[in-house]
C-alpha positions in Angstrom: 52.7 72.9 107.2 55.3 74.5 109.2 55.8 78.0 107.5 53.0 80.5 108.2 53.1 84.2 107.2 51.7 87.1 109.0 51.8 90.8 106.9 52.0 93.9 108.8 49.0 95.8 110.0 50.5 99.0 110.1 53.8 100.7 109.1 55.4 104.1 108.2 59.0 106.1 107.7 59.7 108.7 110.4 62.6 111.6 109.7 64.2 114.4 110.9 65.9 115.2 107.8 65.9 118.3 106.0 63.3 119.1 103.7 64.9 120.5 100.2 65.3 124.3 101.4 68.1 122.4 104.0 66.5 125.1 106.5 63.1 123.2 107.8 63.4 119.9 108.9 60.7 116.9 108.0 60.1 116.1 111.5 56.4 116.4 111.4 56.2 114.2 108.2 54.4 111.1 107.9 54.7 108.2 105.2 51.9 105.8 106.2 50.7 105.1 102.8 53.8 105.0 100.9 54.5 101.8 99.4 58.1 101.7 100.4 60.0 102.5 103.8 63.3 104.1 104.4 66.1 104.0 106.6 69.1 106.6 106.6 71.9 108.7 108.0 73.2 111.7 106.7 76.2 113.6 108.3 77.1 117.1 107.6 74.9 118.3 104.7 73.3 121.1 106.0 76.3 122.2 108.2 79.4 120.8 109.6 78.3 118.1 112.3 74.6 118.3 111.1 72.7 115.2 111.7 69.9 113.8 109.4 68.2 110.1 110.3 65.2 108.2 109.2 63.5 105.0 111.0 60.8 102.5 110.2 58.0 101.7 112.2 56.3 98.1 111.8 53.2 96.4 113.5 51.8 93.1 113.3 48.7 91.4 114.1 49.8 89.2 117.1 46.1 88.4 117.8 46.1 86.4 114.8 49.4 84.5 115.7 47.7 83.9 119.2 44.6 82.2 117.7 46.8 80.0 115.5 48.8 78.9 118.7 45.4 78.5 120.7 44.3 76.2 117.5 47.5 74.3 117.7 48.1 75.5 114.2 51.5 76.8 115.2 53.6 75.0 118.0 53.9 76.0 121.7 56.8 78.5 122.9 60.2 76.9 122.3 59.1 74.9 119.3 59.0 77.6 116.7 60.9 80.6 115.4 59.4 84.0 114.4 61.4 85.8 111.6 61.0 89.2 110.6 60.9 89.5 106.6 61.1 92.9 104.8 62.3 93.1 101.3 64.6 95.0 99.7 63.4 98.0 97.4 65.4 98.7 94.3 66.2 102.7 94.2 68.0 104.9 92.0 69.7 106.6 94.7 73.0 105.5 96.5 72.9 102.4 98.5 75.2 102.4 101.7 77.6 99.1 102.4 78.8 97.6 105.6 76.4 98.6 107.9 74.0 97.4 110.7 70.2 97.7 111.5 68.9 97.1 114.7 65.1 96.0 115.3 63.5 97.1 119.0 60.5 96.4 120.3 58.6 99.9 120.4 57.2 101.0 123.8 54.3 103.0 123.1 51.4 103.2 120.9 51.5 104.9 117.6 49.4 105.7 114.2 50.1 104.7 110.8 49.0 107.6 109.2 48.3 108.5 105.6 51.5 110.3 104.3 53.1 109.5 101.2 55.9 111.7 100.4 59.4 110.5 101.2 61.1 113.2 99.0 60.4 116.7 100.3 58.8 115.4 103.6 55.7 117.7 102.9 53.0 115.5 104.2 52.7 116.9 107.7 50.6 115.6 110.2 49.7 119.0 111.5 47.2 117.5 114.2 45.9 114.5 111.9 46.5 110.9 112.6 49.9 109.6 112.0 53.2 109.2 113.6 56.3 111.5 113.0 59.5 112.1 114.2 58.4 114.0 117.3 54.8 112.6 117.8 53.8 108.8 118.3 50.1 109.9 117.5 47.9 113.1 117.2 47.4 113.0 121.0 50.8 111.9 122.2 54.4 112.7 121.8 57.2 110.2 121.9 58.9 109.6 125.1 61.9 110.0 123.1 62.0 112.0 119.8 62.6 109.3 116.9 60.4 106.6 118.2 60.4 105.1 122.0 61.9 101.5 122.0 62.8 99.0 124.6 66.5 98.7 125.5 66.6 96.9 128.8 66.7 93.4 127.3 69.3 92.4 124.6 66.4 89.9 123.8 64.1 92.6 122.5 66.9 94.4 120.8 68.2 92.4 117.6 70.6 93.1 114.9 71.5 92.3 111.1 74.6 92.9 109.1 74.2 94.1 105.5 77.6 93.9 103.4 76.6 95.0 100.0 73.2 97.1 101.0 70.8 95.1 98.9 69.8 92.3 101.0 66.5 91.4 102.3 66.0 91.6 106.1 65.6 88.0 107.5 66.0 88.3 111.2 65.0 85.9 114.2 62.9 88.2 116.5 61.5 85.3 118.5 62.1 86.7 121.8 60.1 89.9 120.8 57.2 88.2 119.4 56.9 85.6 122.4 57.0 88.6 124.7 53.6 90.0 123.1 52.0 86.6 122.9 52.6 86.0 126.7 51.6 89.7 127.4 55.1 90.3 129.2 55.1 93.4 126.6 52.4 95.4 125.0 52.5 94.8 121.0 53.4 98.2 119.7 55.3 96.5 116.9 59.1 96.9 116.1 61.3 100.1 115.0 64.2 99.5 112.2 66.7 101.8 112.8 70.6 102.0 111.9 72.6 100.6 115.0 74.2 103.5 117.2 77.7 103.5 115.7 76.2 104.0 112.0 73.6 106.6 112.9 75.2 110.1 112.4 77.4 111.7 115.1 75.8 114.7 117.1 76.7 116.5 120.2 74.9 119.3 122.0 76.2 122.0 124.3 74.1 120.4 127.1 74.9 116.5 126.3 71.5 115.9 125.7 68.9 115.5 122.8 68.3 118.7 121.6 64.7 119.3 120.2 64.5 116.9 117.1 68.3 116.0 117.2 69.4 112.6 118.6 72.6 113.1 120.9 75.1 110.2 119.9 78.6 110.8 120.8 79.5 107.3 119.5 78.0 108.0 115.9 79.5 107.8 112.5 81.1 110.9 110.5 79.9 109.5 107.4 76.7 109.1 105.8 74.8 106.0 105.1 72.2 107.0 102.6 69.6 105.4 101.8 68.1 101.6 102.2 64.8 101.2 101.2 62.2 98.5 102.0 59.0 97.6 100.4 56.1 98.5 102.6 52.9 96.6 103.3 50.9 98.8 100.4 53.3 97.4 97.8 51.6 95.9 94.9 54.2 92.9 95.1 52.5 90.3 97.2 55.7 88.6 98.0 57.2 91.9 99.1 55.2 93.0 101.7 56.8 93.0 105.3 55.7 89.9 107.3 56.4 87.9 110.4 57.4 84.2 109.3 56.5 81.5 111.7 58.9 78.4 111.2 59.0 75.2 112.8 59.9 71.4 111.8 57.1 69.0 111.6 59.2 66.3 110.2 58.2 62.8 111.3 60.9 60.2 110.2 58.9 56.8 110.7 61.3 53.8 110.2 58.8 51.3 109.7 59.4 51.0 106.1 63.1 50.9 106.6 63.7 49.3 109.8 67.4 47.8 109.9 68.3 45.2 112.1 71.4 45.9 114.6 74.8 45.7 113.3 78.2 45.6 114.5 79.5 47.5 111.4 77.2 50.7 112.2 77.3 53.4 114.7 75.0 53.0 117.7 72.7 56.1 116.4 72.1 54.1 113.1 71.2 51.1 114.7 68.1 52.7 116.1 64.8 52.9 114.2 62.1 55.4 115.0 58.4 54.0 115.2 55.2 56.0 115.2 51.9 55.1 116.6 49.0 57.2 115.1 45.8 57.1 117.2 43.1 58.2 114.7 39.5 58.0 115.8 36.9 58.7 113.3 39.0 60.4 110.8 40.9 62.8 113.4 44.0 62.2 115.6 43.3 62.4 119.2 45.3 61.5 122.5 44.7 58.3 124.3 42.5 59.2 127.2 44.6 57.3 129.8 48.0 58.4 128.3 47.3 61.7 127.1 50.8 63.4 126.8 52.5 60.9 129.1 54.5 57.6 128.4 53.6 54.8 126.3 55.5 51.4 126.0 56.8 49.3 123.2 57.8 45.8 122.7 58.8 43.7 119.6 57.9 39.9 119.0 58.3 37.5 116.2 55.4 36.4 114.2 53.5 33.3 114.8 54.0 30.2 112.6 51.5 31.8 109.9 53.3 35.3 110.3 49.7 36.7 111.4 50.2 37.8 114.7 52.6 38.4 117.3 53.9 35.2 119.1 56.1 34.2 122.1 58.1 36.5 124.6 59.0 39.8 123.8 62.4 40.3 122.0 65.5 41.5 123.8 66.3 45.2 122.9 69.3 47.1 122.6 69.1 48.6 126.2 68.9 44.9 127.8 65.3 45.2 128.3 62.1 43.9 126.7 59.9 47.1 126.6 61.0 50.8 125.8 59.3 54.0 126.9 58.0 55.9 124.0 56.8 59.7 124.3 54.2 62.0 123.1 54.6 63.8 119.7 51.9 65.9 119.0 48.0 65.5 119.3 47.4 61.8 118.7 50.9 60.9 117.7 53.4 58.9 119.9 57.1 57.5 118.9 59.7 55.3 120.3 63.2 54.6 119.1 63.9 50.9 118.8 66.9 48.8 118.3 67.4 45.0 118.6 70.4 43.7 120.3 73.0 41.8 117.9 72.3 38.3 120.0 68.5 38.4 119.0 67.9 35.8 116.2 65.1 36.9 114.0 63.7 33.7 112.7 60.2 34.8 111.8 59.1 37.7 109.3 57.5 40.1 109.7 58.0 41.2 113.6 55.3 43.3 115.3 55.4 46.2 117.6 53.0 46.1 120.2 52.3 49.4 122.0 50.7 49.3 125.6 50.4 50.8 128.8 50.1 48.7 132.0 47.8 45.6 130.7 46.1 47.6 128.1 47.3 47.1 124.6 46.4 50.0 121.9 48.2 49.0 118.7 50.0 46.3 117.1 51.9 47.0 113.9 54.2 45.0 111.6 57.8 45.3 110.5 59.5 43.9 107.5 63.1 44.0 108.8 66.3 44.8 106.6 69.7 43.9 107.2 72.5 46.5 106.8 74.2 45.7 103.2 77.8 44.6 103.3 78.5 45.8 99.7 81.0 48.3 99.0 78.8 50.1 96.5 78.2 54.0 97.4 74.5 55.2 97.1 73.5 56.9 94.1 73.4 60.4 94.1 71.1 60.8 90.9 67.6 60.1 91.4 64.3 59.9 89.7 61.6 61.6 91.3 57.7 61.9 90.8 54.8 63.4 93.1 52.3 60.6 92.4 49.4 63.0 93.5 50.2 66.4 92.2 47.1 68.1 90.5 46.9 70.7 87.9 45.6 73.4 90.1 44.8 74.0 93.6 42.6 76.9 95.1 44.3 79.2 97.6 42.6 78.1 100.7 43.7 74.5 100.0 46.3 72.7 102.3 47.3 69.4 100.5 49.8 66.6 101.2 52.2 65.5 98.3 53.7 62.0 98.0 57.1 61.6 96.5 58.0 58.4 94.5 61.9 58.2 94.3 64.4 55.8 92.6 67.9 55.5 91.6 68.3 56.9 88.1 70.9 54.0 87.1 68.5 51.1 88.2 68.8 48.4 85.9 66.3 45.5 86.0 67.7 42.1 85.7 65.8 38.9 84.7 63.9 38.6 87.8 62.6 42.3 88.0 62.0 43.1 84.7 58.5 42.1 85.0 57.6 44.6 87.6 56.1 47.8 85.9 57.3 50.1 88.6 60.9 49.6 90.9 60.6 49.8 94.5 60.9 53.2 95.7 63.4 54.8 98.1 63.1 56.5 101.2 65.2 59.7 101.3 66.4 60.1 104.9 66.9 64.0 104.4 64.9 65.8 102.0 63.7 69.4 101.6 61.8 71.3 99.2 61.5 75.1 97.8 58.6 76.6 95.7 59.4 79.2 92.8 57.2 81.0 90.6 57.6 79.8 87.1 57.0 83.2 85.3 59.9 84.7 86.6 61.9 82.5 89.1 61.0 83.9 92.2 62.0 81.9 95.0 58.7 82.1 97.2 59.6 79.7 99.6 63.1 78.9 100.3 65.0 75.6 101.2 64.7 75.6 105.1 67.2 72.8 105.7 68.9 74.9 109.2 67.9 74.1 112.6 64.1 75.0 112.2 64.2 72.4 109.1 60.8 74.0 108.3 60.5 72.7 104.7 62.0 69.2 105.4 60.0 65.7 104.2 58.8 63.3 106.5 58.6 59.7 105.8 56.6 56.6 106.6 56.2 53.1 105.3 54.7 54.6 102.1 57.9 56.8 101.3 58.5 60.5 101.7 55.8 63.1 102.1 55.3 66.8 102.8 52.3 69.1 103.6 51.8 72.5 101.9 49.6 75.6 102.6 48.3 77.1 99.3 47.8 80.6 101.4 51.5 81.2 100.8 51.0 81.7 97.4 49.5 84.5 95.3 46.8 83.2 93.5 46.8 83.5 89.4 50.1 82.2 89.0 51.9 79.2 88.3 54.4 77.5 90.7 56.9 74.6 90.9 58.2 72.5 93.6 61.8 71.6 93.5 63.6 69.5 95.7 67.0 68.8 97.4 68.7 65.6 99.1 71.2 65.9 101.8 74.3 63.6 100.4 76.2 61.7 103.4 79.2 61.4 101.2 80.1 64.9 100.5 78.0 66.5 103.8 76.2 68.8 101.4 72.3 69.2 100.1 72.2 68.5 96.2 69.4 70.0 94.2 67.7 67.5 92.0 66.8 68.2 88.2 63.2 67.6 88.2 60.5 70.5 88.7 56.7 69.8 89.4 54.4 72.5 88.2 51.0 73.4 89.5 48.9 76.6 89.2 47.0 78.3 92.1 43.8 79.8 91.9 41.9 81.9 93.9 39.1 80.6 96.2 35.7 81.4 96.1 34.9 81.1 99.7 
């Protein structure tokens, strides 16, 4: 399951804004137990040139992320992306538009606190635990008021634009998270603030920060008030701030869709990817001799009774009779294979033999197909079924779902009418999403970008995907939807069918 979420372990809002009397600033206020967080900038409310700011502090349990990486639950660095997801909280107050928020790695330890008041800023820490505008904790001041954060590396300083002000934050902060995991930086969390040009202008007589005021000569002379997000204490399960790990685990095994080379097809379409799964006692394990190294693959015609490989290895697309395959993940190896156009296939099936030196590890069978010479385009409408869908799942369950797909316009003829079920199709590029049935909330969206974290795999049996029910709040009914990539229009097309299931809380 290539999506994992890690909910924030601490959050708070810190401000230098004036209290309602417009005389005293709430720089000692803490909001660690509030169910929302807030970012804003106010210019000139108290006096000409006055500055009032609000910023957010967030921390996440990177020990959990590190443990999942150690257990190979998430991939190594370079093969996974980490996104900061913080969700818009509706408010009756004015919402700014056309602004940028910065996410920066915090440079010192801070405390969450127990304050609640985001209106009058009356919940002062007064020596108790909790960060505020001036202090990171009850024992340490910020090295720079307003929260100390790293500015030395652009990788630790990320930015997102908000056009209408109601957007969620969905920002790739992979370099920040990886710096915590490899101990390049200590995990003190992140700070969310308006970028410098959107925070209010302020100039002191000395050109430096004056007490609680941030000197900002490049700041704005207009206000951006106010952007609110749900905090980790929110009652809404899917609105709590998270770091979301995303990666692709798509396996496109062409054993069931192996096409012979054709002069009509581009070179990439004449290659077929085959996989070898080394399963020992029900588990995937690396080959002892090979480990994560190379393996070799040759193709053979079958014997006279089509039972075993026979004769000499076939001539492959690169002019050799053996290709080098590679390591994919624990116990899984793959190789891209194509047959030269001059090779004549007389016996079916073909056999793929996986070996190293003189040791053969696996022999598989292939029923090759020829590229259709007809002029008919592929149908854009399909009948879909999840063949192993259950009515309900428990919240700690991870399940594999198998898809059956056929063209909607399938018409049996005299030869096929006796078949109870037509042969299924394999969709080369498919993705899923999950929504909550009661309100249509999109819980897991289509991950069709470079991460392809909701992509479907396929093998000789058709399309499939794995899903971890821990992503879903128990006690609700959800549904899967699917989108297929249409090569004719170069676009993803959502399919009509929905597949409902319920998630119940596990007793474990």
